C-alpha positions as CSV (number, residue, x, y, z in Angstrom):
1,M,64.6,-30.6,43.0
2,D,63.3,-27.7,45.0
3,V,60.5,-28.6,47.4
4,K,59.0,-26.7,50.3
5,E,59.2,-28.0,53.9
6,D,55.4,-28.5,54.1
7,T,55.5,-30.9,51.0
8,T,54.4,-34.4,51.9
9,I,56.6,-37.4,51.0
10,R,53.7,-38.6,48.7
11,E,53.8,-35.3,46.9
12,L,57.5,-35.5,46.5
13,K,57.1,-39.1,45.1
14,A,54.5,-37.7,42.6
15,M,57.1,-35.1,41.4
16,V,59.7,-37.9,41.0
17,A,57.1,-40.1,39.2
18,G,56.6,-37.3,36.6
19,I,60.3,-37.6,35.8
20,T,60.9,-41.3,36.1
21,R,57.6,-42.5,34.7
22,Q,57.5,-45.0,37.6
23,S,54.5,-45.6,39.9
24,V,54.5,-43.8,43.3
25,E,53.5,-47.1,44.9
26,D,56.8,-48.6,43.6
27,M,59.0,-46.0,45.1
28,Q,60.7,-45.8,48.5
29,L,62.5,-42.7,49.7
30,A,65.1,-42.7,52.5
31,F,67.0,-40.0,54.3
32,E,69.7,-40.5,56.9
33,E,69.0,-44.3,57.0
34,K,65.2,-43.7,57.6
35,V,62.5,-44.8,55.2
36,L,60.3,-41.7,54.6
37,S,56.5,-42.2,55.3
38,D,54.1,-41.0,52.6
39,D,52.0,-39.0,55.1
40,N,54.8,-37.1,56.7
41,K,56.1,-33.8,55.5
42,M,59.7,-32.8,54.7
43,V,59.9,-30.8,57.9
44,D,59.1,-34.0,59.9
45,Y,62.5,-35.3,58.8
46,N,64.3,-31.9,59.5
47,L,64.4,-31.1,55.8
48,N,64.0,-27.4,55.6
49,Q,65.6,-24.2,54.3
50,V,68.1,-24.1,57.2
51,T,69.3,-27.7,56.8
52,S,69.1,-28.0,53.0
53,R,70.6,-25.3,50.8
54,A,71.7,-25.1,47.2
55,T,75.3,-25.1,48.4
56,H,74.7,-28.1,50.7
57,P,71.7,-30.0,49.5
58,A,70.1,-32.9,51.4
59,V,70.5,-36.2,49.7
60,I,67.3,-38.3,49.6
61,Y,67.7,-41.8,48.3
62,L,65.3,-43.4,45.9
63,T,64.7,-47.1,45.4
64,F,62.1,-48.9,43.3
65,K,60.4,-52.1,44.3
66,R,61.5,-54.8,41.9
67,K,58.8,-56.5,39.9
68,L,59.5,-60.1,39.3
69,E,57.8,-61.8,36.4
70,F,57.6,-65.6,36.3
71,V,57.3,-67.4,33.0
72,A,55.6,-70.9,33.0
73,C,57.8,-73.6,31.5
């Protein structure tokens, strides 16, 4: 996915939501063992054109909050 360094994490989650059909609120993104905050921008985590290239992309991890459903017995 190609994003600009001034893209917020929430905007990135919205892009991912369009692909995964999962709620933005259920997503958590992490980079270099840090959870990314929705209000921060890519550049706040040193994710920019210099540090992330097509030949050496940055890996951002995506996890989803698990929804537990309880059934009454």
